[in-house]
C-alpha positions in Angstrom: -13.7 36.2 -2.8 -13.3 32.6 -1.8 -10.2 30.9 -0.6 -8.9 27.7 -2.2 -8.7 24.7 0.1 -5.4 22.8 0.0 -5.7 19.7 -2.2 -5.7 16.2 -0.8 -2.2 14.9 -0.2 -1.2 11.7 -2.1 1.6 9.3 -1.5 2.5 7.0 -4.4 4.5 3.9 -3.6 6.1 2.0 -6.5 6.4 -1.8 -6.2 9.0 -3.9 -7.9 8.6 -7.7 -7.8 11.0 -10.4 -8.9 11.2 -14.2 -8.4 13.4 -15.1 -5.4 15.1 -18.3 -6.5 16.5 -19.0 -3.1 13.1 -19.0 -1.2 11.0 -20.1 -4.2 8.7 -17.1 -3.7 9.1 -13.5 -4.7 11.3 -10.5 -3.6 9.2 -7.3 -3.2 10.7 -3.9 -3.1 8.8 -0.7 -2.3 9.9 2.9 -2.9 9.7 4.4 -0.4 10.3 1.4 1.9 8.6 3.0 4.9 5.9 5.7 4.6 5.9 8.6 6.9 2.5 10.3 6.7 2.4 13.9 8.0 -0.8 15.4 6.6 -4.4 14.5 7.5 -6.6 12.6 5.1 -3.8 11.4 2.9 -4.5 9.0 0.0 -2.0 6.2 -0.3 -1.5 4.4 -3.6 0.6 1.2 -3.9 1.3 0.5 -7.5 3.0 -2.6 -9.1 5.2 -0.8 -11.7 7.6 -3.7 -12.4 7.0 -7.4 -12.1 9.3 -8.5 -14.9 7.7 -11.1 -17.1 5.3 -12.2 -14.4 1.7 -11.1 -14.3 1.4 -10.3 -10.6 -1.6 -8.4 -9.1 -3.1 -7.5 -5.8 -5.4 -10.2 -4.5 -8.8 -8.6 -5.2 -10.6 -10.7 -2.5 -8.1 -9.7 0.2 -5.6 -7.1 -1.0 -4.2 -6.1 2.5 -4.5 -6.6 6.2 -3.4 -4.1 8.9 -2.2 -4.5 12.4 -3.6 -3.2 14.6 -6.8 -4.2 12.8 -9.0 -1.8 14.9 -6.9 1.3 14.2 -9.5 3.9 13.1 -7.0 5.4 10.7 -7.2 3.5 7.4 -10.1 3.2 5.1 -11.1 0.0 3.3 -8.8 -0.6 0.3 -9.8 -0.5 -3.3 -8.1 -2.4 -6.1 -8.0 -0.9 -9.6 -9.4 -2.7 -12.6 -6.1 -4.1 -13.8 -5.2 -5.3 -10.3 -2.0 -3.3 -10.3 -3.1 -0.4 -8.0 -4.2 -0.5 -4.4 -5.7 2.7 -2.9 -6.8 3.7 0.6 -7.0 6.8 2.7 -5.2 7.4 6.0 -6.9 9.8 8.5 -3.5 10.4 10.2 -5.1 11.7 13.3 -3.1 9.6 15.8 0.7 9.1 16.0 1.2 5.4 15.5 2.9 2.8 13.3 0.7 0.6 11.2 1.9 -2.8 10.0 0.5 -3.4 6.5 0.5 -6.8 4.9 0.0 -6.6 1.1 -1.4 -9.7 -0.5 -0.4 -10.6 -4.1 -1.2 -13.4 -6.5 0.7 -14.4 -9.6 -0.7 -15.8 -12.9 -0.5 -19.4 -11.5 -2.6 -18.5 -8.5 0.3 -18.5 -6.1 -0.3 -16.1 -3.3 2.4 -14.2 -1.4 2.7 -11.2 0.9 4.9 -8.2 1.7 4.9 -6.1 4.9 5.6 -2.4 4.5 5.0 0.0 7.4 3.1 3.2 7.6 4.2 5.7 10.2 1.5 8.2 11.1 3.1 11.4 12.3 0.4 14.1 12.5 2.0 17.6 12.2 -0.2 19.9 14.3 
């Protein structure tokens, strides 16, 4: 009799984007605001679920940057066909905080960024 292996953990992050009339750019909210990853080989999905009447997508040429860039924790990102989903995996083998910068573009070609954190907290 074989044992079933635990399935890959997923963390889905919802993104809401609205025009910020004060700064002239956009206000980005993520839920959860800060990710705490506790399991190894976790898949992280950032999904634009609400951008009002704006057609905002991830920048397909450069969807995200990470600091530290040489972290050996995050895979290369993949952007879904519609541009609304960004997926990558987190090895979560070292306790550290990763600063992620998400890159967006609106229908006029205006680029803007948002900076959520990923807190790696391996539970061993």
